[in-house]
C-alpha positions as CSV (number, residue, x, y, z in Angstrom):
1,M,-10.1,16.8,-6.6
2,P,-9.9,14.5,-3.6
3,V,-8.4,11.1,-3.7
4,F,-10.0,8.0,-2.1
5,I,-7.7,5.3,-0.6
6,A,-8.4,2.0,1.1
7,S,-6.5,-1.2,2.0
8,L,-8.5,-4.2,0.9
9,N,-6.1,-6.5,2.8
10,S,-2.6,-6.1,4.1
11,G,-0.3,-8.9,5.2
12,S,1.5,-12.1,4.3
13,N,-2.0,-13.6,3.6
14,G,-2.6,-11.1,0.8
15,N,-2.1,-7.5,-0.2
16,C,-4.4,-5.2,-2.3
17,Y,-4.6,-1.4,-2.1
18,Y,-7.1,0.9,-3.8
19,V,-6.3,4.5,-4.9
20,G,-8.8,6.5,-7.0
21,N,-10.5,9.8,-7.7
22,E,-14.2,10.4,-8.6
23,R,-13.8,8.9,-12.1
24,E,-11.1,6.3,-12.1
25,A,-9.0,4.1,-9.8
26,V,-6.2,1.6,-9.7
27,L,-5.3,-1.4,-7.6
28,V,-1.8,-1.9,-6.4
29,D,-1.3,-5.7,-6.2
30,A,-4.0,-8.4,-6.2
31,G,-3.1,-10.8,-3.5
32,I,-6.6,-11.7,-2.4
33,S,-9.2,-13.6,-4.6
34,C,-11.3,-11.9,-7.2
35,R,-14.4,-12.7,-5.2
36,E,-13.0,-11.3,-2.0
37,T,-11.8,-8.2,-3.8
38,E,-15.3,-7.6,-5.1
39,K,-17.0,-8.2,-1.8
40,R,-14.7,-5.9,0.1
41,M,-15.0,-3.1,-2.4
42,A,-18.8,-3.5,-2.4
43,R,-18.9,-3.2,1.3
44,L,-17.0,0.1,1.0
45,G,-19.2,1.5,-1.7
46,L,-16.4,1.3,-4.2
47,S,-17.1,0.3,-7.8
48,M,-15.0,-2.2,-9.8
49,Q,-16.1,-0.3,-12.9
50,K,-13.9,2.6,-11.8
51,V,-10.8,0.4,-11.6
52,K,-8.9,0.9,-14.8
53,A,-5.6,-1.0,-14.2
54,I,-3.7,-3.2,-11.7
55,F,-0.1,-2.4,-10.8
56,I,2.1,-5.3,-9.5
57,S,4.9,-4.6,-7.1
58,H,6.5,-8.0,-7.3
59,E,5.8,-11.7,-7.9
60,H,5.4,-13.1,-4.4
61,S,2.1,-15.0,-4.0
62,D,0.6,-12.6,-1.4
63,H,0.7,-9.9,-4.1
64,I,-0.6,-11.8,-7.1
65,R,-2.8,-14.6,-5.8
66,G,-6.0,-13.1,-7.3
67,L,-4.4,-11.4,-10.3
68,A,-5.2,-13.8,-13.1
69,V,-8.9,-14.1,-12.4
70,L,-9.4,-10.4,-11.6
71,A,-7.6,-9.2,-14.7
72,K,-9.4,-11.7,-17.0
73,K,-12.8,-11.0,-15.6
74,Y,-12.6,-7.3,-16.0
75,R,-10.2,-7.2,-18.9
76,L,-7.9,-4.9,-16.8
77,P,-4.4,-3.9,-18.1
78,V,-1.7,-5.2,-15.7
79,Y,1.4,-3.1,-15.4
80,V,4.2,-5.3,-14.4
81,T,8.0,-5.5,-15.1
82,D,9.3,-7.8,-17.8
83,G,11.1,-9.8,-15.3
84,T,8.1,-10.2,-13.0
85,V,5.5,-11.1,-15.6
86,H,6.9,-14.6,-16.0
87,H,5.9,-15.4,-12.4
88,C,2.4,-14.1,-12.6
89,G,0.5,-17.3,-13.5
90,D,-1.9,-17.4,-16.4
91,V,-2.6,-13.7,-16.8
92,P,-3.2,-13.2,-20.5
93,K,-0.1,-11.7,-22.0
94,E,-2.2,-9.3,-24.1
95,L,-3.3,-7.7,-20.8
96,C,0.3,-7.1,-19.5
97,I,2.0,-3.8,-20.1
98,S,5.7,-3.4,-19.4
99,L,6.5,-1.4,-16.3
100,R,9.8,0.4,-16.0
101,S,11.4,2.3,-13.2
102,Y,10.7,6.1,-13.3
103,E,8.5,5.9,-16.4
104,S,5.2,7.3,-15.2
105,V,1.9,5.8,-16.3
106,K,-1.2,7.9,-16.9
107,I,-4.6,6.4,-16.0
108,G,-7.1,9.1,-16.7
109,N,-6.2,11.9,-14.2
110,L,-4.1,9.5,-12.2
111,E,-0.3,9.3,-12.7
112,V,1.5,6.3,-11.3
113,M,5.3,6.5,-10.8
114,P,7.1,3.2,-10.2
115,F,10.5,3.1,-8.6
116,P,12.8,0.4,-7.4
117,K,13.0,-0.9,-3.8
118,H,15.0,-3.4,-1.8
119,H,13.2,-6.7,-1.6
120,D,14.1,-10.3,-2.4
121,A,12.2,-10.5,-5.6
122,V,13.0,-10.3,-9.3
123,E,12.3,-6.6,-10.0
124,P,10.4,-5.2,-7.0
125,H,8.9,-1.7,-7.2
126,S,7.0,0.7,-5.0
127,F,4.6,3.3,-6.4
128,M,3.6,6.9,-5.9
129,I,0.2,7.8,-7.3
130,S,-0.6,11.4,-8.1
131,N,-3.9,13.1,-8.8
132,G,-3.1,16.7,-9.6
133,D,-1.2,17.9,-6.6
134,T,-2.3,15.1,-4.3
135,R,0.3,12.2,-3.9
136,I,-0.3,8.8,-2.4
137,G,2.5,6.3,-1.7
138,V,2.3,2.5,-1.6
139,F,5.4,1.5,0.2
140,T,5.4,-2.2,1.4
141,D,7.8,-5.1,1.3
142,I,10.8,-2.9,1.8
143,G,14.1,-4.3,3.1
144,A,15.6,-0.9,3.8
145,P,14.6,2.8,3.5
146,C,16.7,3.6,0.4
147,E,17.0,7.0,-1.2
148,H,14.2,6.2,-3.7
149,L,11.8,5.5,-0.8
150,I,12.8,8.5,1.2
151,R,12.5,10.9,-1.7
152,H,9.0,9.8,-2.6
153,F,7.8,9.4,1.0
154,A,8.8,13.0,1.6
155,Q,6.4,14.2,-1.1
156,C,3.2,12.2,-0.1
157,H,0.0,13.5,1.3
158,A,-0.8,10.0,2.5
159,A,1.0,6.6,2.4
160,F,0.6,2.9,3.0
161,L,3.9,2.3,4.9
162,E,5.2,-1.1,5.9
163,A,5.8,-1.7,9.6
164,N,6.2,-5.4,9.4
165,Y,7.8,-6.5,12.7
166,D,8.7,-5.5,16.2
167,E,12.4,-6.3,16.7
168,D,12.0,-7.7,20.2
169,M,9.0,-9.8,19.3
170,M,10.8,-11.3,16.4
171,E,14.0,-11.9,18.3
172,Q,12.1,-13.8,21.0
173,G,9.7,-15.5,18.6
174,R,9.5,-18.9,17.1
175,Y,10.9,-18.1,13.6
176,P,14.1,-20.0,12.7
177,F,17.3,-18.0,12.5
178,F,17.5,-18.1,8.7
179,L,14.0,-16.6,8.4
180,K,14.7,-13.9,10.9
181,K,17.9,-13.1,8.9
182,R,16.0,-12.9,5.7
183,I,13.3,-10.6,7.1
184,R,15.8,-8.1,8.7
185,G,18.6,-8.6,6.3
186,G,18.1,-5.6,4.0
187,K,15.9,-7.2,1.4
188,G,13.1,-8.4,3.6
189,H,10.8,-6.1,5.5
190,L,10.8,-2.8,7.5
191,S,10.6,-3.0,11.3
192,N,8.4,-0.8,13.3
193,K,11.5,1.2,14.3
194,Q,12.8,1.6,10.8
195,A,9.4,2.8,9.6
196,L,9.0,5.1,12.6
197,D,12.5,6.6,12.1
198,M,11.6,7.4,8.4
199,F,8.3,8.8,9.5
200,I,9.9,11.1,12.0
201,E,12.8,12.2,9.8
202,H,11.1,12.6,6.4
203,K,7.3,13.0,6.9
204,P,6.2,16.2,5.1
205,S,4.3,18.7,7.2
206,Y,1.2,18.2,5.0
207,M,1.0,14.4,5.3
208,S,-2.5,13.8,6.5
209,H,-2.7,10.0,6.7
210,V,-0.4,7.0,7.2
211,L,-1.8,3.4,7.1
212,L,0.7,1.0,8.7
213,A,0.8,-2.0,6.4
214,H,2.0,-5.6,6.0
215,L,2.1,-6.2,9.8
216,S,3.4,-9.7,10.7
217,K,0.9,-11.9,12.4
218,D,3.5,-13.5,14.6
219,N,6.1,-10.7,15.1
220,N,4.0,-7.6,15.5
221,C,1.0,-6.3,17.3
222,P,-1.3,-3.6,15.8
223,D,-1.7,-1.8,19.2
224,L,2.1,-1.7,19.7
225,A,2.8,-0.3,16.2
226,L,0.0,2.2,16.5
227,K,1.2,3.4,19.9
228,M,4.7,3.9,18.7
229,F,3.6,6.1,15.8
230,A,0.8,7.9,17.7
231,E,3.4,9.5,20.0
232,H,5.0,11.2,17.0
233,A,2.0,11.7,14.7
234,G,1.1,15.3,15.4
235,E,-1.7,16.2,12.9
236,T,-1.1,13.0,10.8
237,H,-3.8,10.4,11.4
238,V,-2.1,7.0,11.8
239,T,-4.1,3.7,11.4
240,V,-3.3,0.1,10.9
241,A,-4.3,-1.8,7.7
242,S,-5.7,-5.1,8.8
243,R,-4.7,-8.5,7.5
244,Y,-8.2,-9.8,8.0
245,E,-10.5,-7.2,6.5
246,E,-10.7,-4.0,4.5
247,S,-9.9,-0.6,6.0
248,Q,-12.2,2.3,5.9
249,V,-12.1,4.6,2.9
250,Y,-10.1,7.7,3.5
251,V,-10.5,10.8,1.5
252,I,-7.2,12.7,1.0
253,D,-7.7,16.3,0.1
254,P,-4.6,18.6,0.0
255,L,-6.6,21.7,0.9
256,P,-5.5,22.9,4.4
257,V,-7.7,22.2,7.3
258,A,-7.9,23.8,10.7
259,P,-5.7,22.2,13.5
260,G,-7.4,19.0,14.7
261,E,-10.0,19.0,12.0
262,S,-10.6,15.7,10.4
263,N,-9.7,15.2,6.7
264,V,-12.0,12.3,6.4
265,L,-15.2,13.1,4.5
266,N,-18.5,11.3,4.4
267,Q,-18.8,11.2,0.6
268,I,-18.9,7.4,0.1
269,T,-20.3,5.4,2.9
270,G,-21.1,7.9,5.6
271,Q,-19.1,9.3,8.4
272,F,-15.8,7.4,8.8
273,Q,-13.9,7.1,12.0
274,F,-10.2,6.8,12.7
275,A,-9.5,3.5,14.2
276,I,-7.5,0.3,13.8
277,S,-9.2,-1.8,11.1
């Protein structure tokens, strides 16, 4: 069974990622408004009725800004750690379900595996979402590529992978020193180079798609990040998840395809193209 993935928004102005099959789906983070989430999903031909749960990576506002309204409107269970839930605003506590590292959660045929990451938050987690033998990673807000991240990235057929900043752009940019130190200090964000090194060293041969995520508005450039990865992508399609609009919907199917053959199907909104969103 194929898996459908899309970025609804990716960046410091809001993060929300869709992963689903033909029957059910989950959202990872809810950092844009409920109305904007609905609009973007509708434009992609995705139904909120298929969304069965929201998984929260951590408490920073760009990951939970729309959570309370979205969860209450659709009565969606919110999987969140006990330490994080106290920072999630007025989400009804009866909708919150305790999330623990390496305790998988079944949502229909989807299985969500949370695991810890390095970030300056209370109990930050990344997620690998499986549908049968198909595995999708949501790996953003990562200070360093720890063993947890590497192990899961190496299993994924597709991934949202943070490439937050270009080292030279940030060094020469306007950010104050303390903020630069926080971003690159091991509990902030992954640079283009850190993400690329992990991609080169640990990408499985069957990884079909990578969406570069959480790019900085001031310290990165989509064309620059894409060019760096394209030189090493091989048969993996690399795109950039936009901070201004939804991505296309990508269909991840673990069945082998002929060299150069696209793995994107036209089952939702017509023929998709590979491009920077």
